[in-house]
N, C-alpha and C positions, 0 to 999 in steps of 0.2 A: 129273972124271968122276961122275955119279950112276949107282949101280947100281939100278935098279929091278927087282923081280921081279913076276912074273904067276904065278897058282895056278892057271888054268883053261885048256886047251887050246882054240885055236882051231878053229873049224867050217870044212870045205871053202871056203864062201863067203866067209868073214872071211879067210881065208889069201889068197883073189883079190884082195879087194881090199886087203889090204897089199902085195902081191907089184905091184900097179899103182901104189901112191902111197906106197911107201916111198923112192922116187928123188926124188921132187918135193917139193918146198918148200910147197906150198899144195895143195889137194884138199878135193873133196868127197864127203862119203858119204852118197849118197842110199838110206837103206837103209829098209824099211817097219818100221813099230813091230813089234817082237819076233823081229828078226832079228840084233841086238847090234852095235847099232852100238857102245855106250860099250865093249864088250871090244874092237871095233876099232879104236877110237881109242886105248884103252889100249897097245895093241901099237904104233902109230905113234909115240906117245909114247915108249914104251920104248927104241925105236930111235934117236930124235933122243938122247934121254940118253946112252945109251950111246957115242954117236959123238962127244958134246961138243958138239954142234950149240945145246942148249939147255940150262939150267940154273934155268926155272920155269916153271910152267902157269899159266895163267888159263883157268878153263873156264866160259863163259857159260850161263845157261840159263834157264828161266822161274823165277821164283821159288818158285813151290809145289812144284817138285819138287828144289829144291836137294838135301832130305835124301835122296831117292830115287836121286839121281846119286851123291852120296857114300857112301850103301849100296851100289849096284854098282862105285864104286870099291873100295871094301874088299872086296869078293866076290870080285874078280878079281885083285887086285893089292896093294901095298904104298904105292903112291904117294902116300896122304893122310897116310902115315906121315913121310915124307922131308922134311917142312916145306918145300915146294914151290910147292904147291896152292892157288890160290885158288876157289872155287866161290863165284860171282856170279850174282845175279839180274839178268836182262836189263833187267825194269821199274826197277831200282834207278837205272840208268844216265840213266834219265829224271826222277829225282827227286832225287839225293845229289850234291850238288859235292864233298862231302867223299870220297866214295867214288871219283868218275871222277878227281878229283885222284891219289887213293892207288894205282889204275892205272893212270894215266900216269905216275907216277913209278916203279913197278916194270918197266913196260916199258922206260922210257928208261933205266934201271939194270941190266936184266940181258938175258938171250938169252932171249925168252918165246916158248913156244908159245903161241898163241891158239885156244883151241876155242871156237866160237859154237853151241851146241848148240840145237834147235828153231830153225833159221834164219829159218824163215818168220815170226817174230814180228818181223823186221828188214827186210821187205821195202818199206815205205814210206820211201823216200829221203830224205824231209823231217823225219822225226820226230825227237826228240831222242836219243832212245835210240840208232837207226842213225847219227847225226852224232858222239856219242861213241864206239863201235864202230869206227867209221873211223878217228877220231884215233888209237886204242889200236892199230889194225892197222897204220897207217901206219910205227908203228914197229917193226913185228914183222915178221921173215922168214919163219917156219914158221906157219902159219894152215891151220884147218880147221874147215870148215863140216858140221854133220850136221844132217839132216830125213828124212822119211819120203820125199817126193818132191821133184822141183825147184820145183812149183810147186802152189799150193792154190789159185789163181782162174784165172791165165792168164800167159802169157809173160813178161808186163810183171814179175811177181815175182821175176824173176830179176837184174835190173840191180843193186839195193841189194846182195843177198847176195853178188854174184860181181864187187861194186867193193868189199868187203871183204878180198875176196880178192888180187886185183889188177885195176886195170881196164883193162889193157892187152889182157885176154883177151878181153872183150867189144868192146872197142878205142874204148870212148865214156867221155870225161871229166866229163860232164855227162848228167843225166838227160834234158834237153831234146835233145841229141844224140841219145840212145836212142831218145826218142819219135819226134823226126823221121823216124827211118828205120825205126821197127817198130811206131809206133801210129797205128791211125784212130781218129779221136776224134771222136766225133757232135756236133752243133750244142750239146747239154746238156751237154758236157765230159765225156764219158762212153765209155770205151775201145769201139770198137765190134768190133774185130778187131786182132790181133795180125799184122804180117806179116813176110816172110822169118825164119820160125822155124825154116827148114833151116839158116839161116847161123847163128844162137843155138844151136842143138842141136851142129853141128859144131863151134863156137868152145868150148865146156866140155867134149866128149867126151872130149880127153886127160886132163882133172884130175879126171875123174867117176868115181866106182863107183857104180854102179845095182844094187837085185836088190831082187826082192819077196817075200814068204812061201813062195806058192806055187812059187817057183823053187828052194827052200832046203830045203824040209822039209814034209812033210804033216801039217795039224793037222787038229783035229777041226772039224765042221762047223759052221757059225753057223745056228739054226733061229730062224725069224723068224713072231711073232704080232701080232696086233692084238686090241687089245681097245676094242670100239666105246662110246660112250655118248653121250646125244642132249643137247641145250641145255634148259634148263627155259626156259617161257614167259617168264619176265622176260628170262632171258639171250639169246633169241630176238628180242624186242622190242626189247632195247641195242643187238643186234648189228646190224638193219635201220634202227635210228635213226641210228648210227655212220656205214653205209653211206650214207645221205642224206645226211648232212652234211659227211661227210669227203670224196667224191665231187665237190661242187660244187671242193674246193680241188686237183684233181687235170689242172686245164684246162692247164697248160704241164708237167705230168709231172714235175713238180720232186723230187729226192731226197728231200728234208725231207718234202714231202706222202705220197709213197710209203710212206716208212718211218712215219710219222704212222698213215696208215691201217692196214699192216699190224700194228704195233706193240700198234693201240688193239683190234683181231680179237683178235690173240692174246690180250691182255689178258682179253677178254671169256668167251674159250672156256676159259681158266685156271679162271676163278671171280672176277674183278673188275667189277664195276660201271664203265662210262666216261662219263664227263660230258663235253661241249662247252661250252666257254666261247669267246667270240670275243674279239681283239681288233681293234677295226676291222672289215675285213671277212673277217680269217684266221680259220678256227676253230682250235683247240688241245682235245686229249684229254686229261683228266686222271684218272690212276686212281684210284678210290675204295675204300671198305672191302672187303677181300677175304673173301670166302666160306670162312670157313675149318671150317664145320658140313659133314659128307658127306650128311647128310640135304637139304641145301641146294645141295650142288655136286657135280654129277653124276660130275665127274673126279676127286674125291675117292673117290666111292663106287666107281668103278671101280677106282681103284688097292687099294682095301682088300677088292674082290673078288678080285682077282689074287692078293695075298700072306695070304688067309683061310687056308690050307691050306698054306701053304709054309713048309719047314725047311731052306732051303737060305740060306747067304750071299746078298745080293743087294743089287746096287747100284741106286738109282732116282736117274737125271738129271732135274734141273729147271730151269726157267728164272729163277725169281724166288727172291727169299729167303725171302719168305711161304710158299712152297709148300715149300721146305725146313725151315722153321720149324713148318708146320702138320702136314706129314707125319711130322717126327721125333718128334712131340707125342702124337699119334695111336698111333702104334708103340709107343712106349713105355706110353702109357695102355693098351693090349691086353697089358701086360705084355711084349714081347718088346725086344730091345735095339737103339736105334739112334744113329748118329753123324752129326752136321751138317759138310759140308765147301764152305765158299764164300770169295768172295774177300775180304770185311770183315773173316774170321776174320784174328789172328795166325799168322805162321809156327809158331811155337810150338801153337799150339791145333790149325793141321791136322795135325802132326807127331803128337800125343797123338790125335788123329782116326784117322789111319792105321794107328799102332800098334793102337789098339783093335780096328780092325776086320780086321786080321792074328792076332788073337789069340781073342776069344771073342765080339765083337759081329756080331750077324746081317745088322744095314740099314746100310748106308752112303750116305748122302741127299746128293748133292752138285749143284753148279753146274757146269753141263758146260763152260762156256769156261775155269772154273778146274779142274775134277779131270780134265779130259779128256787133260789133255798130261803124259806123262813117268812116271804112276806106273805101277807092275807091282802087276799084283791078279789074276795068274791063278790064285789060290787059289780063285778066285769062278767062276762059271760061270752066273751068269745078272745080267740087267740089264732095267731097265723104263725106258724113256725116257716119263717122267710128261707131260713139254710139251717142245718142239721149238723150234728157231732154224732161219735158214733154209741155215747152212753146212755142204755136206757133208765139207770138209776136217774140222771139229771133231767132228761125227757119226762119221766113219771113225777119227778119235784115240780118242774115247770106247769103241766098240766093243773095240777093239786094246788096252786097256787088261787086258782078259782075254784077251781072242784073239790069243793069242802064246806063242812058245819056253816051255814048262813046263805046259803047259795039257793035261789029261789025258782033258776030260769036252766034251762037244758043248756050244757058248754057247748058251744060252737067252737071247731076246732079243723084249722085247714093246714095241711103241707103244703107247700109248692114245690113240685117236683121237675127237675129236668131229665126229660124223655132221653133212653139211651145212654145213662151215665150213672154214674158210683151212688146218684141217688136212690136209685131202686135198689141197691143193695143194703143200703142206711136203712131206708123205710120197711124193708122186709125186715130186718132185724129187729128194729123197733118195734115192730109188729108182733113179732115172736116173743120180746121182752127178752133180748140175749143182748151182751154187749157186743157192739160190733168188732172191736179190736181184736177179742179172743175169737169170735167166729171167723173173721178175715184169715189170721192165721191159721187156723185149724184146717180151710177149707181151702186156702190157695196152697198150702203145704201138699195137697192132696192132688193138686193138679198137675197137668203139664204146662207146660209156659205159653204154649199157643192156644190155650183155653183159656188162662187168666186174660185177655185181650177182652173176649166175650162177657166173661165174670164179670169186669170191671165196667162194661157196657150194660150189665144188667139184664142181657139177654136172656138166660136159662130162668129169671123169675119174671120176668116181664108181666106176665099173666095168672101170677101165683095165686092160691087161694088168699093169702095174707092181705093182699092188695084189692081183690076183688070185693072186699065188703066196704071200701070206702068208696065215696061217692065222688064222680067227677064231676069239679064246678064249672 
């Protein structure tokens, strides 16, 4: 028996979670960001160790939060000092045969408790990481998945996550059996809707504990603002040119054509020039030089206006690496401190950046897909979304890096929005908690091509109620 100690007490909702799952070999903690998934999981691990059921723990999580997970584990327990814990990046299981072999050897030679943190990252049943995690899970008796919500897009996300726990819970050995009973697919291969969702909810309920922040404790409010900017004449002309040329490729409404159109328009409003080249009859959008001078780039100018008199620690979320590098350079040139955080940086450099921001650095300039998961940054209460993507799930994760247990200030959130552009549609869908790519496919499929131009200029929703709730900076 291995004796594990915990240093902090459970909150009432965490006690409820432990009480429900402590007698089960497998389980799912769907606890919103900031409600203490890590602390709750540690209590379940402690009980298994004390009972002699397990003697090793593998904790899988996104690579960029490994240090944060270890920091949280050390804050609440001595588990990291016992020599039985491996914290491994989920992405590593896609690329490292050696690491996969090492972990497989661990689970074959030990009674291992497998923790899959941010399990929404393994929702694709065919992905290499999912296949390797499934191989580990097949050998483990005790397994736990952690995530903020059961689904990020639709109920189809459940299949791979629950197969890791036990395929018998949902009752389908293969994804194709699951799809045949629950997914309605359109003629373009897209999920139109999920069927028999009550059956899925009923099946997972006995093994699930789910809680929202609002049900646990009262946090300070989120206060939203909009900062508007306007395309330059050159950007406006480029936007129209790209619309004209890429709309011709939407005849079959393929995913590739739709994503190319949206990606090109987003790049223009960010500050890139887009050039269209042709391969046969097919157009391709090529990103050209980024406008890194605030005098030329209205989005940069709007950002600098937002932070001109700011004295607080602030997170700035961006979509492109060039944005991160340019913004960091401009902030430093103004005599203030800033660190970068994005996927191409090594884990070591990312950890240095986080530590600097925790210390005396004022600005944390990050890619949302990299910085939105797992980081505990509640010592900061200001966020600026400089540019946007279509996924409400990652947006919610990004906001809740600071809007979580331990936050003592109202959280101030500013969106920079380019007038008469795709930004309007992005913010509308984020305001409605929708995944933008799915919404676009549905709405554009029902529009005449002559109406799509207005749709992508945001004219129909510009003064919609979802945006009117936000304050113009």
